[in-house]
C-alpha positions in Angstrom: 11.3 4.2 -13.8 11.8 0.7 -12.3 8.5 -0.3 -10.6 10.3 -2.3 -7.9 12.5 0.7 -7.0 9.4 2.9 -6.9 7.6 0.4 -4.6 10.5 0.3 -2.1 10.8 4.1 -2.2 7.1 4.5 -1.4 7.4 2.1 1.5 10.4 4.0 2.9 8.5 7.3 2.6 5.4 5.8 4.3 7.3 4.3 7.2 9.4 7.5 7.7 6.3 9.6 7.9 4.6 7.1 10.2 7.5 7.3 12.6 7.6 11.1 12.4 11.2 11.2 11.1 12.2 14.1 8.8 14.2 13.8 5.6 16.8 15.9 7.3 17.1 13.4 10.1 17.4 10.5 7.6 20.1 12.3 5.5 22.1 13.0 8.7 21.8 9.4 10.0 22.7 7.9 6.6 25.6 10.4 5.9 24.2 11.7 2.7 22.7 15.0 1.5 19.0 15.8 1.9 18.7 16.1 -1.9 20.3 12.7 -2.4 18.0 11.2 0.2 14.9 12.7 -1.4 16.0 11.3 -4.8 15.9 7.8 -3.2 12.4 8.5 -1.8 11.2 9.7 -5.2 12.3 6.4 -6.7 14.6 8.3 -9.2 17.8 6.8 -7.6 18.5 3.0 -7.2 19.2 1.7 -3.7 22.4 -0.2 -2.7 21.9 -3.1 -0.3 24.0 -1.2 2.3 21.6 1.7 2.2 18.5 -0.4 2.5 20.1 -2.2 5.4 20.8 1.1 7.1 17.3 2.4 6.5 15.7 -0.8 7.9 17.9 -0.5 11.0 17.0 3.2 11.4 13.3 2.4 11.2 13.6 -0.7 13.5 12.0 -3.0 10.9 13.0 -6.1 8.9 14.8 -5.4 5.6 12.4 -8.0 4.1 9.5 -5.7 4.9 11.2 -2.8 3.0 11.9 -4.9 -0.1 8.6 -7.0 -0.3 6.1 -5.2 1.9 5.6 -8.4 3.8 6.5 -9.0 7.5 8.4 -12.3 8.1 6.2 -14.7 10.2 8.3 -17.8 11.0 9.8 -18.0 14.5 10.8 -21.7 15.0 12.7 -22.3 11.8 12.7 -21.4 8.1 13.9 -23.7 5.3 15.1 -22.4 2.0 15.8 -25.0 -0.6 18.7 -24.8 -3.1 18.2 -22.1 -5.7 15.5 -20.4 -3.6 15.6 -17.3 -1.5 14.5 -13.7 -1.9 16.4 -12.2 -4.9 17.8 -8.8 -4.4 19.6 -7.1 -7.2 20.7 -3.9 -5.5 24.2 -3.5 -6.9 25.3 -3.8 -10.5 27.1 -7.1 -11.1 26.0 -8.6 -7.8 23.0 -10.9 -7.2 21.9 -11.5 -3.6 19.5 -14.2 -2.5 18.4 -13.7 1.1 18.3 -17.2 2.5 16.5 -16.5 5.8 14.0 -13.8 4.8 11.0 -15.7 6.2 12.3 -15.8 9.7 11.3 -13.0 12.0 13.5 -11.2 14.6 16.7 -12.4 12.9 20.1 -11.6 14.5 21.9 -11.8 11.2 21.2 -11.4 7.5 22.5 -14.4 5.5 22.9 -14.2 1.7 24.0 -16.3 -1.2 25.8 -13.8 -3.4 27.0 -14.1 -7.0 29.6 -11.5 -8.1 29.6 -11.4 -11.9 33.1 -11.4 -13.5 33.8 -8.2 -15.4 37.2 -7.8 -17.0 36.8 -4.0 -17.0 36.3 -3.9 -13.2 39.7 -5.5 -12.7 41.3 -2.4 -14.2 39.4 0.0 -11.9 39.5 0.8 -8.2 37.1 -1.4 -6.2 33.8 0.4 -5.3 33.7 0.6 -1.5 30.9 1.3 1.0 30.2 0.7 4.7 27.3 -0.3 6.8 26.4 -1.1 10.4 27.3 -4.4 12.0 29.9 -7.0 11.2 30.2 -9.2 8.1 31.4 -12.7 7.3 32.1 -13.8 3.8 32.9 -17.4 2.8 33.9 -18.2 -0.8 32.1 -21.2 -2.4 33.4 -21.0 -6.0 35.6 -18.6 -8.0 37.9 -16.0 -6.7 37.0 -12.8 -4.8 39.2 -9.8 -4.5 38.3 -8.0 -1.2 39.4 -4.6 -0.1 38.9 -3.4 3.5 40.2 0.2 3.9 43.8 0.0 2.5 44.1 -3.8 2.7 43.5 -6.0 -0.4 43.2 -9.8 -0.3 42.3 -12.5 -2.7 40.0 -15.2 -1.4 39.7 -18.7 -3.0 37.1 -21.4 -2.4 37.0 -22.3 1.3 38.6 -19.0 2.4 36.6 -16.9 4.8 36.9 -13.3 6.1 35.2 -11.6 9.1 35.3 -7.8 9.6 33.8 -4.7 11.1 31.5 -3.5 8.3 31.8 0.1 9.5 35.2 0.0 7.7 35.0 0.9 4.0 35.0 -2.3 2.0 34.3 -3.7 -1.4 34.8 -6.8 -3.5 34.9 -8.0 -7.1 35.1 -11.4 -8.9 38.5 -12.0 -10.5 40.2 -14.9 -12.3 38.0 -14.9 -15.4 34.7 -16.3 -13.9 31.9 -15.5 -11.5 32.4 -15.8 -7.8 29.7 -17.3 -5.5 30.0 -16.7 -1.8 28.0 -16.8 1.4 27.7 -13.4 3.1 26.3 -13.0 6.7 25.8 -9.5 8.1 25.3 -9.3 11.8 22.5 -7.4 13.6 23.5 -4.1 15.1 22.1 -5.0 18.5 25.6 -4.8 20.0 25.8 -1.2 18.9 22.6 -0.4 20.8 24.0 -2.1 23.9 27.2 0.0 23.7 25.1 3.2 23.8 23.2 2.3 27.0 24.0 4.3 30.0 26.3 2.5 32.5 24.6 1.0 35.5 26.0 2.1 38.9 
């Protein structure tokens, strides 16, 4: 069993129990079965970034805390030098580097992402998922094939796309080489605002 996955699973279990949330509540909120959720908590199932993001939102904590066990402390600014950042490998073929993980109370989650080129993936349907908030992707190098629901687009260097991440979406590198892009995922604060009772 991967020790990093096990550590994250243990943190999730600990926070859930501390907050008094049941596995049934979590499975309902995440849209998965109770058995599947418990497999994540046991560490026997790897986490996607989308799922970790949803769990962090549900707990009201920073995703950095789930991944590292450390609470971000910077509040004025954080500087991440080239090649640095918090590495997150939570999806096969994709490497994420969180480039603002030291800053607390973030309103967005910015990542430098490398999608590895895989000729076999070009022959298969794109793996899609969804998560809270909105997402902005800006291609730095290579080509990125993006699917949002039933729309498919090819992005080249300098191209950008912004979308509601509740929609099923996915992406792969195409064109024979890896694709590097900037991904920024918004906070879900606007969703909480929408749920507030109207003021008379």
